[in-house]
N, C-alpha and C positions, 0 to 999 in steps of 0.2 A: 627439611621437607621430607614429608612420607616417600617411601620407596615406590609405592604404586604411582604417585603423581610423577616424580622423577622418571620411571619407566615411561610413562605416558609422554612426557616431554620428549624422551629419546625416539620414541616410535614416531612421533611427529617430524622430529629433525631427520631421521633416515628416510621417511617417505618423501618430504620435500627435497632432499637430496636426489632420491632416485628419481623424481620428476625431472629434475635439471640434467642428470647424466644421462637418462634413457629417453630423452623428449623425441618421441616420433623416429627413433634409430639414431638420432643425433645428439651428442653430448654437447651442453652449453656449459661455458664458462661462467663463474661467479660475476664477472664483469659484465658478460652479455645479458645475464638474467635482470642485473641490477639495473642496467640501463633501460631494459624493456620494462620493468616495474617502477622506474623513477625512484630507485633508493640508491644507497651506497654499497659497494661490494662488502665491506666489513659487516654491513646489516645482514646480507645474505649468509655470511659465513656464521654470524650469531645464531641464525635460525637453524641451520644445519649442523651445529655443533652437538654431538650426542652426549658429550660429557656434562656440558652445562648450558644448554641451549635457552636462548630467548624465545618469547612466543610472538610470531608476527601477529598485527592487528586483524581483526576481522575482515576490514577492507582489504588487505593484502592477500588474504586467504580467496576472496572472490577475484582478485586479479590473477592468482595462481590458477584458478579454475578455468578463467577465460582465456589465458594462454596456452594452456596444455591440453585444452579440450579438442583442438585441432591442429594437423600438421601443417595447415597454412600459415600458422604463427611463425614457422621457420622455413618457408618456401624461398628459393633463391638464395641461401645462405645469410638472410635478413632475419633478425629475431624482432618481432612487432606484435602488439596486441591487437587482435582484430576486434572491430567495433561490434557491441553487443547486437545490432540490427543486421549485421553482415553475416552473423551465424545462422547456417541452415537448421533445419529441424533435429537431425542427428547430433549435430554439434552442440545444439542448445541441451538436448538430453545429457548428453556427455558432460557438458558444463555443470549441470545441475547435481549430477551423480558425483562428481569429483569434488564438487563444493561441500555437498553434505558429507563426505567423507572425510574431508579435511577438517570441516567444522566439528565433527564428533571427535577426532583426534585432539584437536584444540581444547574442546570442553573438557574431555578426560584429563588433558595436561594442565589445564586451569584448576582442577581439584574437583571435578565432577565425576563421581564414580560411576554415574548411570548413563553416561554418553551424552544424549542430546539436552539432559537438564542442566541448566548451568547453576553455578553459585549464586547465591541471592544477590550479592553485590554487582555481579556482572549484569544479572536479570535487570535490577532496578536501574542500572546505568544506562541499559538500552532501551528501557520502558521510559525513562526520563529525558531522552534524547531524540524521539522519534517526532514526525510530523504532527501528531496529536499532543504534543507537550507545548504549552505555551509559557516560554520562559519567564514572562514578565510577571507571573502569578496573580493576574488580574483575573476578574470574574468571568465566568463562560456560561452562555445560555444556549442550550441545546433546544431548537424549535422545531416542533412536531405539527404535523396537521392534524386537524380534529374531523373525525370521521363525519361523513355528511349525515344529515337527520334521517335519511331513510334507511341507513345502514345501523343507526343506534336505536331505531324505533322498537325492535324486538328484542333487544339486549337488556339483561337485568343490571340494575344497580347504576344506571347513566342518568337517572333523574335527580336533580339535587334534594329534591323533596323527600326522596328514599331514606331511611336510616342507615342503609348500607351503600350509599351512594360512594362510587368510587371513580374520581376523576380520570385515572389511566386509562379507564375502559372506553373512555370517549376518544383517546388518541388513536390515530393511524400508526402502522409500523412498529408495533409494540416489540416484536422481537428485535427489531434494529435498534430500538430505543434502549433495551436492556443490555444488548452487547455494547453499545456505544457508551452509555452512562457509566457502567462499570470500568471500562478502559479510560475513559477521560478522567474519571476520579482517580484512578490508580497513577496514572501519568502525571497528575497536577495535583498533589495533595494539600497544597497551600492556597489553591483557589476556590473560590465559591462557586459552585456549580448549580445552575438553575434550570429546570425543565419547564417550558412554557408553550402552550398552544399557539398557533399562528394568529389566532384572533383575540388573543389575551396578552399581547405585548405592551409593555410599557415603554416610555421614552429612555429610561435608564435601561432597560434590557437590550434596546437596540444600540447601544453605544459600548457594549461588552465584546467579546469575542464571539461571534455568532457560528453555529453549527446546524446547518439546516438538514431535515431528514424530509425526502420526498419531493415529487415533481410538482408541476405546475396544475396538475388537476385540481388537487386538494389544499397544497401549502401555498398560500396567497403571497407569503413573503419570498419563497422561492420563485413564483411567477413574476413579482415586481422586481426583484433583483436581477434575473436572468435578462429581463428586458431593459435595464439600464447599465449593467456591468458590460465592461469591455471584453467581451468574448464572442467568437464568431459561432457558438453553439447555441442554438434554441431548441426546444421541445414542442413537437406538436401533440396537443392533448387528445385524450381518448374522448369521443363524443358518445356519452351514455354507455350503453352495453356494447357499441361497436368498437371492438380492439383492432380492427384492420388498419385504421389510420394512425396508431400510435408509432411514435418514431422521434429520432433526434435528428435535426438539420444542421449540417456545418456550411457556412458560406465561404465559397472561394471566388471573390470578385462577383461577377453576375452568375456564376455557377453555384447551384446547390447540391450537396451530397447528403443522401438518405441513409440513415442506419437504423434498422427497424428490428425488433424482437423476432424470434422464430416460434410460431405455434404450430402444433402438429396435432390434428384432430381436436383442437381447443386446448391442448395441454402445451404448457410453456415449457420450451426445452432449452432456449438460450435468450436471456434478456440482454438489453444495453443499458448500461449506467454511465453517469457521468460524476466525476470527481472535479471540483473546483476550488481554488484558494485564491483570495485577493485580499487587499486592505478593506477594512470595513468602509463603506461609503459613508457611514453615519458617524465614524470615529476612525481617521486614519492611522491612529496609534494602535489600534485593535484590528482584528482579520475577520474575514467571513470565509467559511468552509462549507461547502454544499455536496451532499451525498444523494443522488438523484438517480433512480431507475424508472423505465417506462411502467415497470409493475413494482410491487413490494419486494419481490425477490431480487430485483436488480439492485435496489436500494440497500438491502441485506448485503449482497455481495460486494459492493463497494465499500460498505463499512468493514466488513471483514477483512478486505486489501489491507487493512492498516491496524487491524486488532487481532487477528489470527496469528497465534505466537509461531506458527510455521512458515509464515509469509510476510509479517509485518516488517521485519528487520530487511528483508530482501526489496520488498516494495519500497519502504521508506528510503533505502539506500538509493534506489533508482531515481526517486524523486529528487533526493539531494544531490545526486550527480546530474541529471539531466537538466534541472532547472536551479542550478547552484546560484545564479545571480538573478533570479527572478523573484519578485513577490506576488506575481500574478500569473497563474498558469491553470491548465486543464486536461484532463485525460478523459476521453470516451473509452470505455471498456468492455468487451463481452463478459457475460456472466453465464456459464453454463449450469444447467440443472440437470441432474442425473439421477433418475429413480426417485425423483421428487425432493432431492436432496441440492443445496446451493453449494457448487464447489468455489472456493476462494480464487479469485483472478492472481495470477502470477504475472506482473508487469515487466518482468524481464523477458518475458515470451512475447516476441514482437506481434504473433498473431492475436494475442490478447489485447493489445492496445489498437484501437480502431481508428482513433485520431488523437493527436497531441496539439497543444498550442500554449505557446508560440511554436511554431513548425521547426524542425531541426533546421541549422544553418550549415553550409558546407565550410 
């Protein structure tokens, strides 16, 4: 083992031990920490051994960060993990900061000399285990909306009679399509990937894994599926150029909750987007995934939640933990736009998640 890697492992071991022995002024025993994290005391010892330490899994690093981000974890002489949603704003910030620090130490200890960049094997393992990896290696169809005729009228290369006809120019959400297709191709190297417009789907396409881009305004398949699938979320479409009515609606019995985007002087500063996963109603052995914003930037932000290398593991981990026993679930998320740039949502921040379904149970 290279000396630099061994030294990096030792630094991580020392840091983990310092967290345990200096926790908010209270020193924890290895047994106390092991019980809080749901592991054995010898495992804690192996992670803290500076001579020949073992590396804790990424999921345990996240648990360390959540435990040690707040003194409330040790209140009243009891050691416990505070629920993600119960952390306040400052505690969330401290959790993220601590998690980033520990992950960088772990990456260096795992053989990456450049900090946050991981070795190829580890990067591929993460890429091939996320929510956009379809482990059965079956075909995947990305379904885009077709731009309405009035939008295509003055565009070049959209007439099939032209020598330079380019079909992709007729699709909506091109930035999002490029982002998503590249990620799905990398995460599913053995699957056949098709891109289809919603008005050009065959029966065979409909029985693959479906990944839909865009909302009910233009994507006819999104409109059809949201109308028939088991989810309390619906989308109120935009009427012509009138953007004031654009919103998602969530039903709670007889009550309806509205989630609308925010525009200031006609400029979008916060969109609302929907991520939905369920079995494919046309073939229960496959899935349907919907990325859907009130505006195109919301759709882009929803996709980036699971493709952005800085957030995809975090958000994918949240989905895996929150909906571990579910094959059908949905998240409404806010998508911030700052100086014209779309910021990737962090689903571990409670304020980012506007609505989750199925709702948490006590």
